[in-house]
C-alpha positions as semicolon CSV with decimal commas, in nm:
position;residue;x (nm);y (nm);z (nm)
1;M;6,269;6,660;13,875
2;A;6,006;6,929;13,835
3;A;6,179;7,056;13,504
4;Q;6,225;6,727;13,383
5;T;5,862;6,596;13,401
6;E;5,716;6,947;13,262
7;E;5,966;6,951;12,923
8;S;5,861;6,527;12,871
9;D;5,466;6,691;12,971
10;T;5,539;6,951;12,726
11;A;5,652;6,669;12,470
12;R;5,371;6,455;12,477
13;E;5,161;6,743;12,425
14;Q;5,356;6,856;12,112
15;T;5,291;6,510;11,943
16;K;4,965;6,507;12,020
17;A;4,832;6,830;11,880
18;E;5,091;6,769;11,578
19;Q;4,932;6,432;11,516
20;D;4,569;6,614;11,535
21;V;4,760;6,856;11,232
22;D;4,833;6,577;11,052
23;Q;4,442;6,400;11,070
24;V;4,340;6,742;10,949
25;R;4,547;6,781;10,658
26;Q;4,464;6,451;10,583
27;R;4,065;6,490;10,526
28;A;4,164;6,803;10,378
29;V;4,384;6,648;10,126
30;R;4,098;6,365;10,054
31;D;3,806;6,658;10,052
32;Q;4,038;6,823;9,793
33;Q;4,054;6,540;9,558
34;R;3,716;6,440;9,572
35;L;3,623;6,773;9,485
36;D;3,924;6,826;9,194
37;S;3,719;6,449;9,062
38;G;3,425;6,608;8,936
39;A;3,220;6,324;9,047
40;L;3,021;6,565;9,321
41;G;2,646;6,719;9,264
42;A;2,617;7,070;9,322
43;K;2,441;7,012;9,700
44;D;2,770;6,766;9,807
45;L;2,984;7,039;9,615
46;E;2,891;7,305;9,840
47;N;2,967;7,067;10,186
48;V;3,313;6,997;10,028
49;Q;3,390;7,324;10,011
50;R;3,199;7,458;10,372
51;E;3,419;7,178;10,495
52;L;3,765;7,241;10,324
53;A;3,699;7,649;10,443
54;S;3,604;7,471;10,819
55;L;3,934;7,199;10,818
56;A;4,185;7,539;10,706
57;K;4,007;7,730;10,950
58;R;4,067;7,412;11,224
59;Q;4,444;7,335;11,090
60;S;4,522;7,679;11,123
61;D;4,440;7,693;11,466
62;L;4,594;7,371;11,557
63;E;4,895;7,501;11,404
64;D;4,868;7,747;11,642
65;V;4,846;7,526;11,947
66;V;5,167;7,337;11,801
67;L;5,350;7,661;11,805
68;D;5,272;7,745;12,155
69;V;5,310;7,384;12,304
70;M;5,712;7,433;12,080
71;E;5,725;7,764;12,273
72;R;5,698;7,612;12,630
73;R;5,884;7,277;12,560
74;E;6,185;7,471;12,481
75;A;6,141;7,761;12,744
76;A;6,117;7,353;12,936
77;Q;6,413;7,205;12,787
78;E;6,586;7,510;12,894
79;R;6,484;7,541;13,201
80;A;6,522;7,166;13,271
81;A;6,936;7,215;13,085
82;E;6,970;7,502;13,337
83;L;6,871;7,314;13,643
84;S;7,069;6,974;13,564
85;G;7,388;7,182;13,511
86;R;7,301;7,343;13,828
87;V;7,248;7,036;14,025
88;E;7,566;6,875;13,817
89;A;7,778;7,182;13,989
90;V;7,669;7,105;14,317
91;Q;7,746;6,716;14,338
92;S;8,052;6,795;14,210
93;E;8,140;7,102;14,446
94;T;7,981;6,820;14,732
95;A;8,268;6,607;14,557
96;A;8,492;6,818;14,618
97;A;8,419;6,946;14,987
98;E;8,379;6,541;15,063
99;A;8,756;6,476;14,927
100;R;8,851;6,771;15,154
101;K;8,721;6,619;15,422
102;T;8,853;6,306;15,422
103;E;9,190;6,447;15,351
104;A;9,129;6,656;15,637
105;L;9,020;6,396;15,866
106;E;9,323;6,148;15,760
107;A;9,531;6,421;15,831
108;I;9,393;6,487;16,156
109;D;9,399;6,109;16,209
110;A;9,748;6,111;16,148
111;E;9,822;6,394;16,400
112;G;9,648;6,231;16,661
113;F;9,846;5,916;16,591
114;T;10,148;6,117;16,662
115;V;10,055;6,311;16,949
116;A;9,949;6,006;17,117
117;K;10,284;5,842;17,066
118;E;10,483;6,200;17,184
119;R;10,193;6,191;17,474
120;E;10,307;5,771;17,568
121;V;10,685;5,871;17,596
122;L;10,641;6,211;17,795
123;A;10,412;6,034;18,023
124;S;10,692;5,745;18,095
125;A;10,868;5,972;18,302
126;V;10,549;6,155;18,484
127;P;10,500;5,948;18,805
128;D;10,178;5,740;18,770
129;D;9,971;5,879;19,072
130;L;10,018;6,233;18,893
131;I;9,893;6,045;18,570
132;K;9,595;5,871;18,729
133;L;9,527;6,232;18,884
134;Y;9,548;6,440;18,548
135;D;9,350;6,158;18,389
136;K;9,065;6,198;18,643
137;L;9,041;6,567;18,657
138;R;9,102;6,571;18,243
139;A;8,747;6,331;18,286
140;Q;8,591;6,593;18,510
141;G;8,727;6,895;18,322
142;G;8,596;6,871;17,961
143;G;8,927;6,733;17,838
144;I;9,149;6,976;18,055
145;G;9,324;6,832;18,345
146;A;9,605;7,064;18,341
147;A;9,570;7,469;18,312
148;R;9,859;7,704;18,308
149;L;9,897;7,959;18,547
150;Y;9,925;8,325;18,325
151;Q;9,967;8,654;18,497
152;K;9,798;8,545;18,828
153;R;9,510;8,371;18,619
154;C;9,433;8,047;18,569
155;E;9,427;7,981;18,142
156;G;9,137;7,705;18,266
157;C;8,894;7,865;18,480
158;R;8,963;8,211;18,314
159;L;8,967;8,323;18,683
160;E;9,199;8,546;18,841
161;L;9,360;8,383;19,205
162;N;9,313;8,599;19,483
163;I;9,659;8,668;19,709
164;T;9,647;8,382;19,918
165;E;9,603;8,164;19,674
166;L;9,861;8,312;19,462
167;N;10,108;8,340;19,804
168;E;10,048;7,896;19,837
169;V;10,176;7,879;19,500
170;R;10,458;8,109;19,520
171;A;10,587;7,911;19,842
172;A;10,500;7,566;19,687
173;P;10,830;7,366;19,596
174;A;10,868;7,363;19,204
175;N;10,803;6,960;19,188
176;Q;10,460;7,023;19,386
177;V;10,185;6,962;19,243
178;V;9,947;7,287;19,255
179;R;9,580;7,326;19,219
180;C;9,334;7,575;19,101
181;E;9,112;7,649;19,411
182;N;8,833;7,709;19,173
183;C;8,864;7,466;18,871
184;R;9,074;7,197;19,074
185;R;9,280;7,130;18,755
186;I;9,634;7,139;18,819
187;L;9,813;7,471;18,781
188;V;10,105;7,446;18,531
189;R;10,384;7,729;18,670
190;T;10,597;7,899;18,384
191;A;10,821;8,241;18,362
192;D;10,519;8,399;18,290
193;S;10,249;8,335;18,626
194;G;10,317;8,638;18,760
195;L;10,499;8,490;19,113
């Protein structure tokens, strides 16, 4: 925005400077015509000649100003074009990222739907009281209601069970629900439990 404003400002400045040069040129042409007409007296002739010299100097100075403004305007145009290109590149990257995000969210939603259906099927084979306990523990445990017992360690709280707790888990029947004494999650026993 600032680069575009600078380019616009220098364009106006250039137009004004060019108009000033044109005015000086027109005045010089009029004075030269008066001089060429031969209708001037000696005093007027001297004044017109001095004015023509002054106008030539003024025109030269104004043309230098025009050149300076043109250089600044060209630099401002280049900067505005560069920044515009960068903005377009960022917008393109943003659009691509939004497309990837939308695609990822759609995949997550589809996976969530599939997992919910699978859970529904699996949950139908689990007793209602165990499902209620699991849901209660999951709400209390930050979304995790059960954890694997792996090499004598609860993977929910990451703490190793002491020998007494391990002996109780070992002695419990396979269909009995056992819980971690530290985090209270349901412990899932596997061949890697270390029992």
